[in-house]
C-alpha positions in Angstrom: 0.0 0.0 0.0 1.5 3.4 -1.0 1.0 6.5 1.1 -0.8 9.4 -0.6 0.4 12.9 0.1 -1.3 14.7 3.0 -3.2 17.3 0.9 -4.8 14.7 -1.4 -6.0 12.7 1.5 -7.4 15.8 3.2 -9.0 16.9 -0.1 -10.6 13.5 -0.5 -12.0 13.5 3.0 -13.3 17.0 2.5 -15.1 16.0 -0.7 -16.6 12.9 1.0 -18.1 15.1 3.8 -20.0 17.3 1.4 -17.1 19.4 0.2 -16.1 22.9 1.0 -15.0 24.0 -2.5 -11.4 24.5 -1.4 -8.7 23.6 -3.9 -5.8 21.5 -2.6 -3.5 24.6 -2.8 -6.0 26.6 -0.7 -6.3 23.8 1.8 -2.5 23.7 2.2 -2.4 27.6 2.5 -5.2 27.6 5.1 -3.7 24.7 7.1 -0.3 26.4 7.1 -1.9 29.7 8.3 -3.6 27.8 11.1 -0.3 26.1 12.0 1.5 29.5 12.1 -1.1 30.8 14.6 -1.0 27.6 16.7 2.8 27.8 16.7 2.7 31.4 18.0 0.5 30.4 21.0 2.6 27.3 21.8 5.8 29.3 21.5 4.4 31.9 23.9 3.2 29.4 26.5 6.6 27.6 26.2 8.5 30.8 27.1 5.9 32.2 29.6 7.8 31.5 32.8 11.1 32.9 31.4 9.4 36.3 30.7 9.5 39.2 33.1 6.4 41.2 34.2 6.9 43.6 31.3 7.0 42.6 27.6 7.7 44.6 24.5 4.6 46.7 23.6 6.2 48.2 20.5 9.5 47.4 18.7 10.9 49.9 16.3 12.2 49.0 12.8 15.7 48.7 14.2 14.6 46.3 16.9 14.6 48.6 19.9 11.7 48.5 22.4 10.0 51.9 22.4 7.2 50.9 24.8 6.7 48.2 27.4 3.4 46.5 28.3 2.0 44.1 30.9 2.9 40.4 30.4 -0.5 39.3 28.9 0.0 41.8 26.1 2.4 39.2 24.6 -0.8 37.4 23.3 -1.8 40.4 21.2 0.0 39.3 18.0 -1.1 35.7 18.1 -4.7 36.9 18.9 -4.5 39.3 15.9 -3.3 36.5 13.6 -6.2 34.2 14.8 -8.7 37.1 14.2 -7.4 37.6 10.7 -7.7 33.9 10.0 -11.3 34.0 11.2 -12.4 37.0 9.2 -10.6 35.9 5.9 -12.4 32.5 5.5 -15.8 34.0 4.6 -14.2 36.0 1.8 -13.1 32.8 0.1 -16.8 31.9 -0.5 -17.8 35.5 -1.2 -14.9 36.9 -3.4 -16.9 40.0 -4.2 -15.4 41.5 -1.0 -11.8 41.0 -2.2 -10.2 44.1 -3.6 -7.6 43.8 -6.3 -6.5 46.6 -8.7 -8.9 45.7 -11.5 -12.3 47.0 -12.4 -14.6 43.9 -12.2 -18.2 43.4 -11.5 -19.4 41.2 -8.7 -20.3 38.5 -11.2 -16.9 38.6 -12.7 -15.3 38.3 -9.3 -17.5 35.2 -8.6 -16.2 33.6 -11.8 -12.7 34.2 -10.6 -13.2 32.6 -7.2 -10.5 30.0 -7.7 -7.9 32.7 -8.4 -9.2 35.1 -5.8 -9.3 32.5 -3.0 -5.7 31.5 -3.6 -4.7 35.2 -3.6 -6.5 35.8 -0.4 -5.0 32.8 1.4 -1.5 33.6 0.1 -1.8 37.2 1.4 -3.1 35.9 4.7 -0.1 33.6 5.1 2.3 36.4 4.2 0.7 38.6 6.9 0.9 35.8 9.4 4.5 35.1 8.7 5.3 38.8 9.2 3.3 38.7 12.5 5.1 35.5 13.5 8.6 37.0 12.9 7.6 40.1 15.0 6.1 37.9 17.7 9.2 35.6 17.9 11.4 38.7 18.4 9.0 40.1 21.1 8.9 36.8 23.0 12.7 36.3 22.8 13.2 39.9 24.0 10.8 39.4 26.9 12.5 36.1 27.8 15.9 37.7 27.7 17.2 35.4 24.9 18.2 38.3 22.7 19.2 41.9 23.3 17.5 44.9 21.8 18.6 46.0 18.4 17.8 42.8 16.4 16.5 44.2 13.1 12.9 43.7 12.2 13.5 44.7 8.6 13.6 41.1 7.3 10.0 40.6 8.5 8.9 43.7 6.7 10.7 42.8 3.5 9.3 39.3 3.6 5.8 40.6 3.9 6.2 43.2 1.1 7.7 40.6 -1.2 4.9 38.1 -0.7 2.1 40.7 -1.0 3.5 42.5 -4.1 4.4 39.2 -5.8 1.1 37.5 -5.1 -0.8 40.6 -6.2 1.1 40.8 -9.5 0.7 37.1 -10.3 -3.1 37.2 -9.5 -3.7 40.4 -11.5 -2.0 38.9 -14.5 -4.0 35.6 -14.3 -7.3 37.5 -13.7 -6.7 39.9 -16.6 -6.1 37.0 -19.0 -9.2 35.1 -17.9 -11.2 38.3 -17.8 -10.3 39.2 -21.4 -11.5 35.7 -22.5 -14.8 36.1 -20.6 -15.4 39.5 -21.9 -14.6 38.4 -25.5 -17.0 35.5 -25.3 -19.7 37.8 -23.8 -19.2 40.3 -26.7 -19.5 37.5 -29.3 -22.8 36.4 -27.8 
């Protein structure tokens, strides 16, 4: 008996249970996003006792703490990542709410749900990776594992690269398909 890759097994089980309409790539992106959020909470609980009573409330772009906060504030970033995950999922099924730099009607956005959903989940994962990098730095600072001054610039650059890259790729794909749809509509 050969083992099937995890996404295909998950996809098959989703289809057997009535289906959610998620493509395999979208299931992987969503699962990875959930794993990032879960990792942030686990990492925070793991370091909880090593932290002092004050944790970084704000870290500048050069890694210096500019404001300190009470210890429970360390859960702000994982909570924000979980909140983003929760509010993004409905937009997968209602892509009319997704904004990309193209003039499209609601009906045209619905026809592009497969591309728009992947764009949405890729953007979500990019944001969550940026939040994760900031959070890891905050926890490590609070636990005394690193000194102030560790640069946060790589997190910002990672986020920008993912967001700009996924937007460009999606816009190109949507434009091509939109031209085809509009050409067929004119012919009819």
